[in-house]
C-alpha positions in Angstrom: 125.0 93.6 -42.2 121.9 92.4 -43.9 121.4 88.9 -45.2 118.2 87.5 -46.7 116.5 90.7 -45.7 117.2 90.3 -42.0 119.5 92.7 -40.1 122.1 90.7 -38.3 125.1 91.6 -36.2 128.4 92.2 -38.1 130.8 89.6 -36.6 133.8 91.7 -37.5 132.9 94.4 -35.0 132.4 96.9 -37.9 129.4 99.0 -38.6 126.0 97.9 -37.3 124.3 98.4 -40.6 125.4 96.7 -43.8 128.5 97.9 -45.6 126.6 99.6 -48.5 125.2 101.9 -45.8 128.6 103.3 -45.1 129.7 104.3 -48.6 131.0 107.9 -48.7 128.8 110.2 -50.8 130.2 111.9 -53.9 132.0 115.1 -53.1 129.4 117.8 -52.7 128.7 120.7 -50.3 126.6 119.5 -47.3 125.0 121.2 -44.3 126.0 118.2 -42.3 129.7 118.8 -42.8 132.4 117.4 -45.1 132.3 113.9 -46.5 129.0 112.7 -45.0 128.4 109.0 -45.2 125.2 108.0 -47.0 123.2 105.0 -48.1 120.1 104.1 -50.0 117.0 103.3 -47.8 117.1 99.7 -49.0 120.2 99.3 -46.8 117.8 99.5 -43.8 116.6 96.1 -45.0 113.3 95.3 -46.6 111.7 94.6 -43.3 112.2 98.0 -41.6 111.6 100.1 -44.7 107.8 99.7 -44.8 107.5 101.0 -41.2 109.1 104.3 -41.9 106.9 107.3 -42.5 106.2 108.2 -46.2 108.0 111.5 -45.8 111.4 109.7 -45.6 110.7 107.0 -48.1 113.1 107.2 -51.0 115.6 109.4 -49.1 119.3 108.8 -48.8 120.5 108.4 -45.2 123.4 110.3 -43.7 125.4 108.9 -40.7 125.2 111.7 -38.2 126.9 110.0 -35.3 128.6 106.7 -34.5 130.4 105.7 -31.4 133.2 104.1 -33.4 134.0 107.5 -35.0 132.7 110.0 -32.5 133.2 108.3 -29.1 130.8 107.3 -26.3 129.2 110.6 -25.3 125.5 111.6 -25.3 126.7 115.3 -25.3 128.5 114.7 -28.6 125.3 113.0 -30.0 123.3 116.1 -29.1 126.0 118.4 -30.6 126.0 116.5 -33.9 122.2 117.2 -34.2 122.2 120.9 -33.2 120.1 123.0 -35.5 118.6 120.0 -37.3 114.9 119.2 -37.5 115.1 115.9 -39.4 113.9 112.5 -38.3 116.5 110.2 -36.8 117.1 106.5 -36.8 119.0 105.3 -33.7 120.5 101.8 -34.0 122.1 100.1 -31.0 124.2 96.9 -30.8 124.7 95.7 -27.2 127.6 93.6 -26.0 125.3 90.5 -26.3 125.0 91.1 -30.1 121.4 92.2 -30.0 120.4 94.9 -32.4 117.6 97.3 -31.6 116.7 101.0 -31.6 114.2 103.7 -32.3 112.9 105.9 -35.1 112.4 109.5 -33.8 110.2 111.8 -35.7 112.6 114.7 -35.0 116.3 115.2 -34.2 117.4 114.2 -30.7 118.0 117.2 -28.4 118.1 118.2 -24.8 114.6 119.0 -23.5 112.9 119.5 -20.1 109.8 117.7 -21.4 108.9 114.9 -23.9 108.7 115.8 -27.6 108.1 114.1 -30.9 105.1 112.7 -32.7 103.2 109.4 -33.2 105.6 108.6 -36.1 108.2 107.6 -33.4 108.6 103.9 -32.8 110.9 101.3 -31.2 112.2 98.2 -33.0 114.2 95.1 -32.3 115.9 92.4 -34.5 115.9 89.2 -32.5 116.7 88.0 -35.2 113.2 88.7 -36.8 112.1 92.3 -36.9 109.6 93.5 -34.2 108.3 97.0 -34.5 106.5 98.7 -31.6 104.3 101.7 -32.8 102.7 104.4 -30.8 99.6 103.1 -28.8 98.0 106.5 -28.4 97.9 106.1 -24.6 100.4 108.9 -23.9 102.8 111.3 -25.8 106.0 110.4 -23.9 108.0 110.0 -27.1 111.6 111.4 -26.5 113.2 113.2 -23.7 116.9 113.9 -23.2 119.2 115.6 -20.7 123.0 115.4 -20.3 122.7 112.3 -18.1 120.1 110.2 -20.0 118.1 109.8 -23.2 114.7 108.2 -22.9 112.3 107.0 -25.6 108.8 106.0 -24.5 107.6 106.0 -21.0 104.8 105.1 -18.5 104.6 104.1 -14.9 108.2 105.2 -14.3 109.6 102.9 -16.9 111.2 103.7 -20.3 110.9 101.8 -23.5 114.5 102.6 -24.3 117.0 104.6 -22.2 120.7 105.4 -22.7 123.1 106.9 -20.1 125.1 110.0 -20.6 128.3 108.0 -21.4 126.5 105.8 -23.9 127.9 102.8 -22.0 124.8 101.5 -20.4 121.1 101.4 -21.3 117.9 99.7 -20.5 114.6 98.7 -22.0 111.3 98.0 -20.3 107.7 97.6 -21.5 106.1 101.0 -21.6 102.6 102.4 -22.3 103.8 104.6 -25.2 104.6 101.7 -27.4 103.4 98.6 -25.5 106.8 97.2 -26.4 108.7 94.1 -25.2 112.2 94.4 -23.7 114.3 95.2 -26.8 117.5 93.5 -25.6 117.9 90.1 -24.1 117.9 91.7 -20.6 116.3 94.9 -19.2 119.7 96.4 -18.7 122.5 96.2 -21.2 126.0 97.5 -22.1 126.3 99.3 -25.4 128.9 98.0 -27.8 128.0 100.4 -30.6 125.5 103.1 -31.5 124.7 104.9 -34.8 122.4 107.8 -35.6 121.2 108.2 -39.1 119.1 110.9 -40.7 117.3 111.2 -44.1 119.0 113.7 -46.4 
């Protein structure tokens, strides 16, 4: 939930983002399936909003995937994004209560090589927002296979990685974003993960 403009963990174990973010949309046909969940961009919190690219400013956001609803499976995450070319906001809450994630310039998919653009970035709320933008040193934005999703890389380390079961992950400083470790430790257990897309 958001209080005073700062994203904080929801102590009830509910959604990672604030409740307004999880309001069902009015009934209407949608390419994303029946009853998508949507929210106004202000629900991201006034701190994160200015870091998003102008092309998604003012959009409503649709909840594409959440572990609470869809289970802990990277394959399911990929399946929910099949055929989409939209940007994606990944938000993770680990078992230590830390919230962090990534903005990907395009939908998450299986790929044998890295993809994405310099719009991609990593972020962490600890509890203040820290955003790690593209440094220009490499183009290792996003790469995924059935066993792992990686965002940012360099020298054999990943800015953020998630395993195929969406149970474990890790974060290390990497050349792509010159980021800090996003969680309290380099390896973490995932309590909850959400993927949002502008609509």
